[in-house]
N, C-alpha and C positions, 0 to 999 in steps of 0.2 A: 504493500500500500504506500502511496506517495506520502512523504513526511508531512506535507501541508494538511493532510486530512486528519492527523492525530489530534490536534487541539480542537477540532470540530467534533469528531466521532466519539472520542472518549468521554467528554462531558455530557454529550447527548445520551449515550447509553447509560451512564451512571445516573443522570438526572431522571430518566424514565424509570429506572429500577427503584429509585428512592420514592417515587410516587406510590408504588405498590407495596413497599415494605411497611408493615403496621408501625405506628408510632410507639406502641408498647414495647417494641424491641429497642431497649435503651442503648443509646450511644452510637448506633449504627449510622444514623443520618449525619451526625456531626463528624464522625470519623471518616465516612465516605466523602463528604463534601470537602473536608480539610485535605485528605490525601489526593483527591482528584484535582482540586484547585491548585495545590502545590505542584503536582505533576504537570498540569497545564502551564503554570508559570515557568517551570523548568523547560518545557518544550518551547515556549515563546522566546526564552533566552537563547536556546540553541538555534532556533530559526532565525533570530535576529543576527546571530553571528554567521549564519550560512547564507544570508540573502545576497543576491536575488535568487528566487526559486520560482518554479512554474509547475503547473499540472495541466497537461494537454490531453484531450480525448477527442477522437474523431475529427482531427484537424482543427479543433476549437480550443483556444486558451481559456480554461475554466477558472483556475485559481492562479493568482500571481502575487508574490510577495516582493515589493520593491521598497525603496528607502522611505517612502511616505507611510505605507501601511505597516512596515516592520516595527518602527518605534512606537506606533500607536498600539499595535498588537502586544508589544512588550508591556506597555502601561496597563492594558486591559488585563493581562495575566497577573500583574502585580496586585491590582485592586481586587480582582476576584479572590486571590489568596488571602489578602489582609482582611477582607470583609468576612470571608468564611471563618477565619481565625477568631475575629471579634464576636461573631455570631454564636460560637460554641457556648459561651456563657450567657450572652444576652438573650438567646432564644431557648435556653434549656428548659424552661417551665411552660413554654407555649404549646398550645394544642395543635397548631398548624405547622408543625415542624416538617412533616412529609411534603406538603405543598411548598413551603418556603425553600427548603434545601434542594428539592427537585427543580424548582423554578430558577434558583440561583445557578445551578450547573447548566441548565438549558440556556439560560441567558448568556452565560460565559461562552458556551459552544457556538451559539448563534452570532454572538459578537465577533468571535474569531472568523466565522464563515463570512460575515458581511465585510469585514476588513480585507479579506484575501480574495473576495470575488472579483474576477475580471469580466464575467458574463453578467449582463444587466438583469437577466431573468433570475439567476441565482441570487444576486444581490437583493432583488425584490422579495424572494422567498424568505431569506434570512431576516430582512428588514421587517416584513410582516409578522414573522414568527416572534420577533422581539416585542411586538405589540401584545401578543397573547401572553408571553411570559411576564410582561409588565402588569397586565391585568391580574394574573395569578399571584404575583408578589404583593400587589395591593390587597387582594382578597385575603392573603395570609394575615392581614392585620386584624381579622376577626369582625366582631359586630361594628356596624357603622361604616365599614369600608366600601360597601357595595356602590353607593353613588359616586365616590371618587374613582373607583375602578371603572365604572361605566363611562364616566367623563373622559378618563385617560384613554380608554379603548377607542372611543368615538373620535377624539381629536387626533390621536396618533394613527388610528386606522384610516381616518379620512385623509391624512397626509400620505398614507400608503397608496390610496387611490390616485392622488396627484402624481406620485412617483410612477405608478403604472401608466398613467396617461402620457407623462413625459417620455417614458421608455418607448411607448408605441410610436410617438412622434419621431423620436430619434431613429427608430428602425425605418420609418417611412422616408426619412431624409438620407440615411447612410446605408441602409441595407444590411446592417450588422448589429449584433448585441455586444460585441467585444469592445471593452472600453479602450484598450490599447490601439484600436483602429479608428477611434472617433476623434475628430477635431472639427467643431462647428464654428462657422463665422456668421456674424449677424447681418448677412446680406439677404436674409429671408425672414419675413415677419414671423413665421412659425418658430424660428429659432429663439426669438425673444420669449415666446410663450413656453417653450421647452425649458429655458433657463429659469423662468419664474416658477414653473411647476416644481422643478427639482429643488430650487432654493426654498420654497415653502415647505417641502418635505423635510429638508435639512433643518429649517427653523423649528418645526414641530418637534423633531427628535431632540435637538439641542436645547429647546426651551426659549426661543427668541420670540419677541412680539411679532405678530399678533396671536401666535399659537402657543402661548406659554401658560395659560391659566390652569392646565391640569397639574402643574408642579406644586403650587401652594396647597391645593386640595389634597393631592396625594400625600404630601409631607405630613398632614395632620392625622392621617388614618393608617399609614403604612409603618411596619417596624422600621425603626430608624436605620439599621444597617442596610435595608433594602433601598431606602431613600439615598443613602450614601453610594450604593452600587449603581443605581439607574440615573436619576437626573443629575446627581453630583459628579459621577464618573463616566460610566459607559455611554450613556446617551449623549453627553457632551462630546466625547471622543468620536462617536459615530456621526453625529450631526455636522460637526466641524470638519471631520474627515471628508464627508461627501462634498461639503462646500469647497474645501481646499482642492479636492480632486477635480471639481468642476472648473475652478479658476485656473489651476495649473495645467490641466491636461485635456479637458473636454471642450472648452470654449476659448475662442480668441476674444478676449474681453474688450469691451468698449467703454468709453467714458460714461455713457448712460447707465450701463449695468453696474459699473462701480459706484455711481451716484446712488442707485437703488439700494445697494448693500450698505453704503455709509449712512443713508437716512435711517434704515432699519436699525443699524448698530447704535447710532447716537440716541435715537428715541428709546431703544431698549435700555441703554445705560441709565438715562435720567428717570424714565418712568418707573422702572423696577426699584431703583434705589430710593426714590421718593416714597414708594409704598413700604419698603423695608424700614424706613426711619420710624414709622408710627405703629409698627406691630408690637403686640404685647405677648406674643408667644414665640419662644425660641425657635421652634421648628418652622413656623411661617416666615419669621424674619430671615432665617438662613435660606429658605426656599426662594424668597424674592431676590436675595443676593445671588443665588445660583442663576437666576434669570438675568440679572443685571450684568454679570460678568461675561455672558455670551455676547453682549453688545460690543465689548472690546475686541473679541475675536472676529466678529463680523465686520466691525469698523476697520480693523487692521487689514483683513483680507480685501476689503473693499477699496483700499487705497490703490491697489494695483501696482504698488512699488515692491521691490524685492524685500526691503527691510520691513515694510508694513505687513506684508503677507507672512514673512518669517515671524514677526512679532505676534500676529494673530495665532499662528500655529503653536508658538512657544507659550502663549497665554493659555491656550487650550490645555496643554500639558500641565502648566503650573496651577491652573484653576482646579483641575481634577485632584491635585495633591492637597492643596489647602482646603478646598471645599469638602473633600472626603474626610479630612482630619476634623474640620469643624462639625460636620454632622455626627461623626463618631464620638467626639467629646460631648456633644449635645446628648447623644444616646447614653453616655456614661452618667451625665447629670440626671437624666430621667430614670435610669436604672437605680440610682441611689436615693433620689428624692421622690420619685413617683410622679413628677410633674415637669412640664416645660412652660408653665404659665409664669411669666416674669414677676408677677406680683407675689408669687409663692416661693421665690428663690432669693438667695442672697448669702454672702459671706462664705462661699464654698471653697475659696482658695486655701484656707488653712486646713480644711478637711480632705481636699482632693488635689494635692500639689502637682502630681504628674499630669493629671487632666488639665489643670490650670496652665501649666507651662506649655503643654502642647497647644492648647487653645490660644494662648497669647502669641506664639510664633505664627500660627495659621492666621490669626486675626490681623497681625501686622503685615503678613504677606499679602492677603487679599486687599489690604488698604494701600498697597504700593509703597511701603516703607523700606528704604534701603538698609542693609544690603540683601534683603530677601528676594526670592524668585519673582514675586509679583511685581516688584519695582522694575526689574530688568525687562520683562515682557511688555509692561505698560510703556516703559521708556522707548522701546523699539517701535511700538505703535505710534507714539508721539512723533518719533523721528520719521516714520512713514508719512504722517500728515504734513510735517514740515517739508519733506521731499516733494510731496504733492503740490505744496505752495510754490516751491521752486520751479515746478513744471508749468505753472501758470494757473492753477486752480484758485478761484477767488473765494471759495467757501472753506478753505482749509482751517482758517482761524475759528470758524464756527464749530467744526468737528473737534478741533483741539480743545477749545474751551469746554465743550460738552464732556469730553473724556476726562479732563482734569477736574472739572466740577463734580463729576460722578465719583471720582476717586476721593475727593474731599468729603463728600457725603457718606461714602463707605466708611471712612475713618470715623466720622461722627457717629454713625450707626453702631460701630463696634466699640466705641467708647461707652455708649449707652449699655450695650450688651455685657461688656466686661464688668462695668460697675454693678449692674443689676444682679448678675449671676454670681460673680466671684468676689467682688470687692465691697459690696454694700453691707448693710446690717444683716445679721443672720435672721432668717425667717423661722418662725415657730413651726416645727414639724411634729405633729402628734405621733408618738410611738416610734419615730424613726431616728436611729443613730447613724449619722452620716460618717462615712469613711471612704477612703480611696477604693476604686474598683480594683479587681485582681489583675495580676500580671498579664494574663491573656487578653484582657480588654484594653489596658493602657499601652501595651507594646505596639500595636498597629498605629495608634495615634502618635507615639513618640517617633516611630520610623518615618511617618509622613511629615512630621514637624522637622526632623533632621534633614529630610530631602528638600524641604522648603528653604532651609539655610544653605545647603550644599549647592542647590541649583541656582541660588542667587550669588553666592560668593565665587563659585567656580562655573558660572554660567557659560562663559566663552570656552573654557577648556573642556567641559563635559557635554551638557545637553545641546548647546548650539553646534559644537564641533561634530558630535557623533549622531545627533538626531535631526536637527532642524536644517542645517546647511546641506547635508546629503539629500534631504527631502526636497529642498528648493532646487537643487541641481546647479547652484551658482553661489559664489561667495557673497557675503554681506558687507557693504560699505557703510560704516557708521558715520553719521554727520558730526556728532559731538564726541566728547571724550569721557570715558567712565572706567575707573579702575576699582573693581570690586574689592580687591585685596587691600588697597590703601584705605578705601572707605570703611572696611570692616575694622581695620586697626584703629582708625580715628574714632569710630563709634565705641569700640571696646575701651579706649582710653577715656572717653567721655563717661561711659558707664562706671569705670573704675573710680574716677574723680567723684562722681555722684555718690558712689557707695561709701567713699571715705568721708564725704560731708555728712552722709546719713549716720555713720558710726560716731563722728564727732558730735553730732546733734544728740545722739542717744546718751552721751556722757552727762548731759544736762537734764535728761529726762524727756519724755514725750508728752507734749501738750495735747490733751483731748478736748474736743469742742463738739457741741451739739450741731446737728445739721441746721444750716441757715436757709430759711425760705421766706425772705422778704420781711423779717422781723416778727413773724407769727410764732407764738410760743407753742411748743409741742409737748404733749404729755408723754410719759415714759412708755406707753404702749404703742405709740405711733411710729411706724417705720417710714422712712423716706426712700422709696425705690427709684430706679431709673426709668420706670415706665412713663413718667411724665416728661422725660426729655423730648423736646421738639414737638410736643403736642400743639403748641401755638401755631405751627405750620398749617394745621388743619383749618385754622380760622383766618388765614391770610387771604383776603380777597378772592382772586381767581382759584387759588388752591383749595379753598373750602368747597367750591362747586365740583372741582375735579375729583377730590377725594370722595365726595358724596356720590358722584356718578360711578366711580370705581366700586364703591361698596354696594351700589345698586346693580352691579354687573353690566353696566353699559359698555364696558370694554372687553367683555368676555364673549368670544365668538361662539362658545358652546351655548351659553344662555341666550344670546341673541338668536342663534339658529333654532334653539328650542322654542322660543316665543314665536318665531316666524312660522315654523311648521305646525305649531299648535294652532296659530291663527288660521293658516290655510286649511288645516284639518277641521276647524270649527266651521269655516265657510262651506267646505265640501259636505260636511255632515248634514247641513241644512238641505242639500240637494237630495238626500235619501228620504223621500217622503212616503215611500211605499206605494206610489201611484205608478202602475205599469206603463202608462202612456208617456209619462215624463222620462222614464228610464229608456224607452225606445227612442224618444227624441234626442237624449244625450248620446246614445249609441250612434245614431245616424249622423248627428252633428260632428261627433269626433271622427267618424269614418270619412266624412267629406273633407274635414281639415287635413287629415292624414293623406288623402289622395291629392289634395292641392299641393301639399309640401313635396310629396314624392314625384309628382308629375309637373311641378311648377315650370321646369325648364322647357317643357314641350307644349304647354298650354298657350 
């Protein structure tokens, strides 16, 4: 069997077997998921070192592993293993373990298949299968998960229909389904529609506007490791992989198509981070940030410049690292406290130090703070926008301001989250003694946090050199100057000086003061949490209306579509009067309309 088939077939077989093994057989689901995911990760490492590789049958190139798909495959294998490891403890008392672990392995196998597919029909099969496993993972959340699972299936499944339509058009234009033989130029109006259809499918998978609304709903009802696996990691990798493949290999891009991508990217950044600012639940806040970060990837790829596209791909990789870490640390908080409501959390840093440290590094990384990995990829996206301005684009400042403003709001949002969950006053927890989670749960978060540091400090030497530049097929020319090593040394010196000042201050004792809220006196039972941070934004003129519209689901394509079809159904139901003559009339009328449409050219 061709080696490319192993990371697809092995997780598939194991996943199907786990569905039928009764959950009363203790330990088998966890052990199988851990062993298979570890083996799959090992296979992805080996395949990465052996690339490029191909599998051809009947003169058709079916599977292909090149520089772009290889490093994303490696990342998918890593996340699958770490989340399986984390789940061993998190899911041990759940009733849906068979469905969860079976779906996890099927998701991993389908992801590997989608990434290596060179044949568009095979890509479509794996792409659609991932929608089913997403539905099953959400359903493993138990009671209350069904509406979120249905919504996710309809949005993601609907995007699969768009992908199918785009593939049909591609075949009509090129006569082939093999991606290595396709290069479309925008000299035909149909090509524009093909690009938009494929882009919308990528947006739905990655979680970009306007097809993002399944992610916040999913996050509230799904086991947190599953949220870390799909919208935080694998779906981001797949959606941006497809978009990157389109821009780099399938289409000869034009300014209009790049503008389309940059508009979507900028709007996604600002809209989602504004929603994240005012959330009162840890899971929903992280979910909106998962959406917002997609904007940087789409914006970078949309610049059409080498450094901008490279920055978008690098941000895809970085985002999966820190976002998975953030969701897993959030899962640790829920595991110990039983809640993700920010009003019920506080003061956890002293009880959960490993979780807190992992969270801090991931939070700084997503906020774009040097020398962590999130800063480097955002810096590259910024340079791509500046390069766009050099080439004569008059809107580059708008895109740059949107990206920088979004990064500032991200930092503000995580200041709120850090204060509320880890640094604020301790919340009262009836009957719960809070302590750090076990080694198996904090180890994956620490590994991801360390990678956030290493991929920032050694960005040029490791991820850019071995992953991104080979995928681009050309070297990257940096506009500005950035020395991660020097920056790291300077930051460490600053931290050291601050620590010495802290120690010196302790010699005189620590002054404690009550929280100040405009002079109002607080009784001893009142806690000041961070949930009130930025609530005034809701009342600011235009923003108050926008937030109200968002809460009323006016920007949710699923709810809008639901209302539309319900309205149409209501109108049509009135035509069902039970009068036979009326039914005959509608039948004849419809037949006449159909004949006119079919024979219109000859009438």
